[in-house]
C-alpha positions as CSV (number, residue, x, y, z in Angstrom):
1,M,-2.5,-4.1,-25.6
2,T,-0.3,-1.1,-24.9
3,K,-1.9,-0.5,-21.6
4,L,-1.7,-4.2,-20.6
5,A,2.1,-4.1,-21.3
6,I,2.8,-1.2,-18.9
7,I,2.6,-3.3,-15.7
8,P,5.1,-6.0,-16.8
9,F,7.5,-3.4,-18.2
10,T,7.2,-1.4,-15.0
11,V,8.0,-4.5,-12.9
12,L,11.0,-5.2,-15.2
13,L,12.4,-1.8,-14.9
14,E,12.0,-1.5,-11.2
15,T,13.6,-5.0,-10.8
16,L,16.6,-4.2,-13.0
17,F,17.4,-0.6,-12.0
18,L,15.9,-0.1,-8.6
19,K,16.6,-3.7,-7.3
20,K,13.0,-3.9,-6.1
21,Q,11.8,-7.4,-5.4
22,F,8.3,-8.6,-6.4
23,S,7.1,-11.8,-4.7
24,Q,5.7,-14.7,-6.7
25,K,2.3,-14.0,-5.2
26,I,2.3,-10.4,-6.4
27,K,3.4,-11.5,-9.9
28,L,0.6,-14.2,-10.0
29,S,-2.1,-11.7,-8.9
30,L,-0.9,-9.2,-11.6
31,F,-1.0,-12.0,-14.2
32,V,-4.5,-12.9,-13.3
33,L,-5.5,-9.2,-13.4
34,L,-3.9,-8.7,-16.9
35,V,-5.6,-11.8,-18.3
36,G,-9.0,-10.6,-17.1
37,V,-8.6,-7.2,-18.5
38,G,-7.4,-8.7,-21.8
39,I,-10.4,-10.9,-22.0
40,A,-12.8,-8.1,-21.3
41,S,-11.3,-5.3,-23.4
42,V,-9.1,-6.7,-26.2
43,T,-11.4,-7.6,-29.1
44,D,-9.5,-6.9,-32.3
45,L,-5.7,-7.1,-32.4
46,Q,-3.9,-5.6,-35.4
47,L,-0.2,-4.9,-35.7
48,N,1.7,-2.7,-38.1
49,F,5.2,-1.1,-37.9
50,V,4.3,2.4,-37.1
51,G,1.8,1.4,-34.5
52,T,4.2,-0.9,-32.9
53,I,6.9,1.8,-32.7
54,L,4.5,4.3,-31.2
55,S,3.2,1.7,-28.7
56,L,6.8,0.9,-27.6
57,L,7.5,4.6,-27.1
58,A,4.3,5.1,-25.2
59,I,5.1,2.1,-22.9
60,I,8.7,3.3,-22.2
61,T,7.8,6.9,-21.6
62,T,4.8,6.1,-19.4
63,C,6.8,3.5,-17.2
64,V,9.9,5.8,-16.9
65,G,7.7,8.8,-16.0
66,Q,5.8,7.0,-13.3
67,I,8.9,5.4,-11.8
68,L,10.6,8.8,-11.7
69,T,7.5,10.4,-10.1
70,S,7.6,7.8,-7.3
71,T,11.4,7.8,-6.9
72,I,11.8,11.6,-6.7
73,Q,9.0,12.0,-4.1
74,K,10.5,9.3,-1.9
75,R,14.2,10.1,-2.2
76,L,13.8,13.9,-1.9
77,N,10.9,13.6,0.6
78,V,8.7,16.0,-1.3
79,S,4.9,15.9,-1.6
80,S,2.9,15.4,-4.8
81,T,1.9,19.1,-4.8
82,Q,5.6,20.2,-4.6
83,L,6.7,17.9,-7.4
84,L,3.8,19.0,-9.6
85,Y,4.4,22.6,-8.9
86,Q,8.0,22.3,-10.0
87,S,7.5,20.1,-13.1
88,A,4.2,21.6,-14.5
89,P,5.8,24.7,-16.1
90,F,8.3,22.6,-18.0
91,Q,5.6,20.2,-19.1
92,A,3.4,23.1,-20.2
93,A,6.3,24.7,-22.2
94,I,7.1,21.5,-23.9
95,L,3.5,20.9,-24.9
96,F,3.0,24.4,-26.1
97,V,5.9,24.1,-28.5
98,S,5.5,20.5,-29.6
99,G,1.6,20.3,-29.6
100,P,0.9,22.6,-32.5
101,L,3.7,21.0,-34.6
102,V,2.4,17.5,-34.0
103,D,-1.2,18.6,-34.6
104,Q,-0.4,20.2,-37.9
105,F,1.7,17.2,-39.0
106,L,-1.3,14.8,-38.3
107,T,-4.2,17.0,-39.5
108,T,-2.4,19.4,-41.9
109,K,-4.2,22.2,-40.2
110,N,-2.8,25.1,-38.1
111,V,-4.3,25.1,-34.6
112,F,-3.9,28.9,-34.3
113,A,-5.8,29.5,-37.5
114,Y,-9.0,28.1,-35.9
115,K,-11.7,30.7,-35.0
116,Y,-12.3,30.1,-31.3
117,S,-15.7,30.9,-29.9
118,S,-16.5,31.6,-26.3
119,L,-18.0,28.1,-25.9
120,V,-14.8,26.5,-27.3
121,L,-12.6,28.5,-25.0
122,A,-14.8,27.6,-22.0
123,F,-14.3,23.9,-22.8
124,I,-10.6,24.3,-23.3
125,I,-10.4,25.9,-19.9
126,L,-12.5,23.2,-18.4
127,S,-10.3,20.5,-20.0
128,C,-7.2,22.3,-18.5
129,I,-8.7,22.2,-15.0
130,I,-9.6,18.5,-15.4
131,S,-6.0,17.8,-16.6
132,V,-4.5,19.5,-13.5
133,S,-6.8,17.4,-11.3
134,V,-5.8,14.3,-13.1
135,N,-2.1,15.1,-12.8
136,F,-2.5,15.9,-9.1
137,S,-4.3,12.7,-8.4
138,T,-1.7,10.7,-10.4
139,F,1.2,12.2,-8.6
140,M,-0.5,11.7,-5.2
141,V,-1.4,8.0,-5.8
142,I,2.0,7.1,-7.2
143,G,3.8,8.9,-4.3
144,K,1.7,7.2,-1.6
145,T,1.7,3.7,-3.2
146,S,3.7,2.7,-6.3
147,P,3.6,2.9,-10.1
148,V,2.3,-0.7,-10.3
149,T,-0.5,0.0,-7.9
150,Y,-1.4,3.1,-9.9
151,Q,-1.7,0.9,-13.0
152,V,-3.9,-1.6,-11.1
153,L,-6.2,1.3,-10.3
154,G,-6.2,2.2,-14.0
155,H,-7.4,-1.2,-14.9
156,L,-10.1,-1.0,-12.3
157,K,-11.2,2.2,-14.1
158,T,-11.3,0.2,-17.4
159,C,-13.6,-2.3,-15.8
160,L,-15.9,0.3,-14.3
161,V,-16.1,2.1,-17.6
162,L,-17.2,-1.1,-19.3
163,G,-19.7,-1.9,-16.6
164,F,-21.2,1.6,-16.6
165,G,-21.3,1.6,-20.4
166,Y,-23.4,-1.5,-20.3
167,T,-25.7,-0.4,-17.4
168,L,-26.2,3.2,-18.3
169,L,-25.6,3.5,-22.0
170,H,-26.8,0.0,-22.9
171,D,-23.6,-0.8,-24.8
172,P,-23.3,-4.3,-26.3
173,F,-22.0,-6.7,-23.6
174,T,-21.1,-10.4,-24.0
175,M,-20.4,-13.2,-21.7
176,R,-16.7,-12.8,-22.6
177,N,-16.8,-9.2,-21.1
178,I,-18.5,-10.4,-17.9
179,I,-16.0,-13.2,-17.4
180,G,-13.1,-10.9,-18.1
181,I,-14.2,-8.2,-15.7
182,L,-14.8,-10.9,-12.9
183,V,-11.4,-12.4,-13.5
184,A,-9.8,-8.9,-13.4
185,I,-11.6,-8.0,-10.2
186,F,-10.4,-11.3,-8.6
187,G,-6.8,-10.4,-9.6
188,M,-7.2,-7.0,-8.1
189,G,-8.4,-8.5,-4.8
190,L,-5.5,-10.9,-4.8
191,Y,-3.1,-8.1,-5.4
192,S,-4.6,-6.0,-2.6
193,Y,-4.5,-8.9,-0.2
194,F,-0.9,-9.9,-0.9
195,C,0.2,-6.3,-0.7
196,V,-1.4,-5.8,2.7
197,Q,0.1,-9.0,4.0
198,E,3.6,-8.1,2.8
199,N,3.3,-4.6,4.3
200,K,2.3,-6.1,7.7
201,K,5.2,-8.5,7.5
202,K,7.6,-5.7,6.7
203,Q,6.3,-3.6,9.6
204,S,6.7,-6.4,12.0
205,V,10.4,-7.0,10.9
206,D,11.1,-3.3,11.1
207,L,9.6,-3.1,14.7
208,S,11.7,-6.2,15.8
209,L,14.9,-4.6,14.3
210,A,14.2,-1.4,16.0
211,S,13.6,-3.1,19.4
212,Q,16.9,-5.1,18.9
213,M,18.8,-1.8,18.2
214,K,17.2,-0.2,21.3
215,D,18.3,-3.2,23.5
216,K,21.8,-2.9,22.1
217,D,22.0,0.8,22.9
218,S,20.7,0.4,26.4
219,T,23.0,-2.5,27.3
220,P,26.3,-0.5,27.6
221,I,24.5,2.1,29.8
222,L,23.3,-0.5,32.2
223,G,26.8,-2.0,32.3
224,M,28.3,1.4,33.1
225,Q,25.7,1.9,35.8
226,D,26.6,-1.5,37.4
227,K,30.3,-0.6,37.3
228,E,29.6,2.7,39.0
229,I,27.5,1.1,41.7
230,S,30.2,-1.5,42.4
231,H,32.9,1.1,42.5
232,D,30.9,3.3,44.9
233,A,30.3,0.2,47.1
234,K,34.0,-0.6,47.2
235,K,34.9,3.0,48.0
236,S,32.4,3.1,50.9
237,T,33.8,-0.2,52.3
238,K,37.3,1.1,52.1
239,D,36.3,4.3,53.9
240,S,34.5,2.5,56.7
241,L,37.6,0.3,57.3
242,V,39.8,3.4,57.5
């Protein structure tokens, strides 16, 4: 449920603070997508106070982080690699300080007291490399598209995980899962189609505005050329009469 709430909250934040407009078609396609993912993945819903607070914090921090990632790249005109290079040291420092404290609070064990073998260290290094790759792809996708589109891709991953779990690992699969995945894929198709159509419409409007501005800029030049030609003609006529 927490992951399902990220898209609506992202749309709300971008509408309120960035004044971004989402068409009714886009909202409808996102609604269909979320309904499908909810049918396919949500099986047992339980709420408690601590879980609700943690879910709200996760939703807020995820949405704000992804919106800032997109906004900074576009406003400062920096690439995903540049932004990741500048922000990664601060993220690593924060996690290095807060991670052991949170881990000890949850497990009552000191992470530094564990005896690390070479195999464990190898897997830690491998997980770090995978994390860097995930962060790079996240920054790149959000910078090239939008936070909402990134979340749509995340739900596509959920559908693929469910499908591969059934086909490769023979996980239990019901008709509800199949219907949910089909509805979610249909919503993704609608979202992609409407986004492409709106981008084409925006590009055509931008081209028409650019052509109008070009015509306005060229009109005074043509007028000055006409005046110069008429002035030269009058001057030559006057000289011939003299």
